Each structure stands twice: as structure tokens, then as C-alpha cells.
C-alpha positions as CSV (number, residue, x, y, z in Angstrom):
1,M,43.2,21.1,-21.6
2,K,40.1,20.3,-22.4
3,T,40.1,16.5,-23.3
4,F,42.5,16.0,-19.5
5,L,38.9,17.5,-18.0
6,I,36.9,15.2,-19.9
7,A,39.1,12.6,-18.9
8,L,38.7,13.8,-15.3
9,L,34.5,14.3,-15.6
10,T,34.3,10.4,-17.1
11,L,37.1,8.4,-14.9
12,A,34.8,10.5,-12.2
13,V,31.6,9.4,-13.3
14,S,32.3,6.0,-13.9
15,A,33.5,5.5,-10.6
16,A,30.6,6.2,-8.7
17,V,29.1,4.3,-11.0
18,Q,31.2,1.7,-9.9
19,S,30.7,2.5,-6.5
20,S,27.3,2.2,-6.4
21,D,26.7,-0.7,-8.2
22,N,29.6,-2.7,-5.4
23,A,27.1,-1.1,-2.8
24,A,24.3,-3.8,-4.0
25,A,23.8,-7.4,-3.0
26,N,24.5,-9.6,-6.6
27,V,20.4,-10.6,-7.3
28,E,19.6,-13.5,-9.1
29,L,15.6,-13.7,-10.1
30,K,13.6,-16.3,-11.6
31,F,10.2,-16.9,-12.9
32,Q,8.8,-20.1,-12.8
33,E,6.1,-21.2,-15.2
34,M,5.2,-17.5,-15.6
35,E,2.5,-18.4,-18.1
36,K,0.5,-20.2,-15.1
37,F,0.8,-16.7,-12.9
38,T,-2.7,-16.4,-11.6
39,D,-2.7,-12.5,-13.2
40,I,-0.3,-11.1,-16.2
41,R,-2.8,-10.3,-19.1
42,P,-2.6,-7.4,-20.3
43,A,-5.6,-4.9,-21.0
44,N,-3.5,-4.1,-24.5
45,G,-1.0,-5.3,-26.6
46,T,0.4,-8.9,-27.2
47,R,0.7,-11.2,-24.0
48,A,4.3,-12.1,-24.9
49,K,5.9,-8.1,-24.5
50,F,3.6,-7.6,-21.8
51,K,5.7,-10.6,-19.8
52,E,8.8,-9.1,-20.7
53,R,7.5,-5.0,-19.1
54,V,6.5,-7.4,-16.4
55,Q,10.0,-9.7,-15.5
56,H,11.8,-6.1,-16.7
57,N,9.9,-4.4,-13.6
58,F,9.8,-7.1,-11.2
59,E,13.4,-7.4,-11.8
60,A,14.2,-3.7,-10.9
61,F,12.5,-3.5,-8.0
62,F,14.1,-6.5,-6.6
63,Q,17.3,-5.0,-8.0
64,E,16.5,-1.6,-6.2
65,M,15.9,-3.6,-3.1
66,A,18.7,-5.2,-3.3
67,S,21.5,-1.6,-3.6
68,E,19.7,-1.4,0.0
69,L,22.0,-4.7,0.7
70,P,25.2,-4.8,1.8
71,A,28.1,-5.0,-0.7
72,G,29.0,-8.7,-1.5
73,Y,25.5,-10.3,-0.8
74,H,23.7,-12.8,-3.0
75,W,20.1,-12.4,-3.1
76,S,18.6,-15.4,-4.8
77,I,14.4,-14.9,-5.7
78,T,12.4,-17.4,-7.6
79,V,8.6,-16.1,-8.2
80,T,6.3,-18.8,-8.8
81,D,2.8,-16.4,-8.4
82,I,2.4,-12.5,-9.5
83,D,-1.6,-11.5,-9.5
84,L,-1.6,-8.0,-11.1
85,A,-3.5,-5.4,-9.0
86,G,-7.1,-5.4,-10.7
87,D,-8.4,-7.5,-13.3
88,V,-8.6,-7.0,-16.9
89,D,-12.7,-6.5,-18.1
90,Y,-12.9,-7.4,-21.7
91,F,-16.6,-5.5,-22.2
92,I,-15.9,-2.0,-20.1
93,G,-14.2,-0.5,-22.7
94,G,-16.5,-0.9,-25.5
95,A,-15.7,-1.6,-29.3
96,G,-13.4,-5.1,-27.7
97,N,-10.8,-2.7,-26.0
98,P,-10.0,-4.4,-23.2
99,I,-8.8,-2.0,-20.2
100,R,-7.7,-3.0,-16.2
101,V,-10.1,-1.5,-13.9
102,I,-8.4,-1.0,-10.7
103,K,-11.0,-1.9,-7.7
104,E,-10.2,-3.0,-4.0
105,I,-11.7,-6.4,-4.5
106,H,-8.7,-7.1,-6.9
107,S,-5.2,-6.8,-4.7
108,P,-1.8,-7.5,-5.6
109,A,-0.3,-10.5,-4.5
110,I,3.2,-12.2,-5.2
111,K,4.9,-15.8,-4.0
112,F,8.5,-16.2,-4.2
113,S,10.9,-17.9,-2.7
114,H,14.1,-16.2,-1.8
115,V,18.1,-16.8,0.3
116,L,20.1,-14.1,1.0
117,L,23.9,-14.8,1.7
118,D,26.4,-12.4,3.2
119,H,29.6,-12.1,1.4
120,E,31.1,-15.7,2.7
121,G,28.2,-17.8,1.7
122,E,26.5,-18.4,4.9
123,E,23.0,-17.9,4.7
124,V,20.9,-14.6,6.3
125,V,17.0,-15.4,5.6
126,S,15.8,-18.1,3.7
127,A,11.8,-18.2,3.3
128,E,9.0,-19.0,0.8
129,E,6.8,-15.3,0.6
130,K,3.2,-15.3,0.1
131,L,2.5,-11.4,0.1
132,R,-0.7,-9.4,-0.4
133,D,-1.9,-5.9,0.0
134,M,-5.6,-6.1,0.8
135,G,-5.3,-2.3,1.5
136,F,-3.1,-1.1,-1.3
137,M,-5.4,1.2,-2.1
138,Q,-4.9,3.7,0.4
139,S,-1.2,2.9,1.3
140,V,0.0,3.8,-2.0
141,R,3.0,6.8,-1.5
142,S,3.8,7.0,-5.2
143,V,2.3,10.2,-6.5
144,N,3.2,9.7,-10.0
145,E,0.4,7.4,-11.6
146,N,1.8,6.8,-14.5
147,D,4.0,4.6,-12.9
148,P,3.7,0.9,-14.2
149,F,2.5,-1.2,-11.2
150,R,3.1,1.1,-8.5
151,Y,0.9,-1.2,-6.4
152,E,2.6,-4.2,-6.6
153,K,6.6,-1.9,-6.4
154,Q,4.6,-0.4,-2.8
155,M,3.9,-3.8,-1.4
156,L,7.5,-5.2,-2.0
157,T,9.0,-2.1,-0.4
158,D,6.8,-2.1,2.0
159,W,7.5,-6.1,2.7
160,F,11.8,-5.4,2.3
161,Q,11.6,-2.7,4.9
162,K,9.7,-4.7,7.5
163,E,11.9,-7.8,6.8
164,I,14.1,-7.8,5.1
165,E,16.0,-4.7,6.5
166,P,15.5,-5.4,10.5
167,T,16.9,-8.6,9.8
168,V,20.5,-7.9,7.8
169,N,20.9,-5.5,10.3
170,D,20.1,-7.8,13.6
171,Y,22.5,-10.1,11.3
172,A,25.2,-7.4,11.3
173,K,25.2,-6.6,14.6
174,M,25.6,-10.6,15.1
175,Q,28.2,-10.6,13.1
176,S,30.3,-7.6,14.3
177,K,29.9,-9.2,17.8
178,V,31.5,-12.6,17.0
179,S,34.1,-11.2,15.7
180,H,35.3,-8.9,18.5
């Protein structure tokens, strides 16, 4: 009986994970010539490890946004530049310990191109995006001060909610009218 309950619970959990994976668009994210990006300098640690951290976090941001898109969609994104919020100051930390100083003058920015295809391969939207959040110090809604790249995440989330979600909703309405 105990084995049966464990098997049943495992099946339920795996079904929930699979259904949530199926509810998201497939994301293909590329970083083009990261060594030329405006600012992905680490305040501490190695440049290679910081670059990996940046990639991992931005992949998570785009995957999170893709989870809001219809199943079967494919979103291809090529990031061509990132300018992280703040600037690395090599003198303020003393003893040669650089720190990233966040001031309004150093707003986050990202440049990328993207193409979103529906489940039949039809283009829903494609564009070259140049985002910069000049009011990032006033608009962050994250309560977690330790949230890595919270300013960049908020900028991307705001853009997605204002630009992509309405476009996808309008496209879905148009498609439902055509199919009737």
C-alpha cells in the first residue's frame, strides 16, 4: 500500500511538471559576442564565472516570460548587448576591492532581436528591441534586495507585459475569428 501511494504521488508530481512545461513556449536564447557587451563586469569573482551567472539569470528571465505564452509557440532571442544597472567602481571599496555602485545615472539596458512563432510556425511578432529603464530606481517592485539582476528583470518583465502579451492576445483573437 505504501509503495502504491508513493508511486501515485510520484506520478502526480511528474504530471504537474510535464503539464507546466507544455504550457510554455519553447525558448531559444543566444548571446552574441558577450565580450563586446557594454557592461557585464564583475565586482568580485572572475569574469568567466560572472558571465555564466549573467547568462543563467537572463535565460531564467526569458524562460519565465515564455511560461506565459501559449503552448507550442517558439521564441527565438539573440541578445546583442547588456548594460547592467550601476557601475563597477575600483576605488570606492578600498584595498583594491571593487564594488558595483547603483546610481540613477547608470540605468540598465539591453538590446536584442527576437522572433515569436505560433504552433504552426507563423510569425506572431519579430523586432529589434533596445530597452533602457531610466526610472529603474523608482520602479523596482522586488522586495528581495538580494535578487540578482532585479533591475534588469523588472525592465524585461515590464516590456513583456506591455508589448508581447497584448500582441499575443490580439493574435489569438484574430486567429479565432479566422478559424470560425
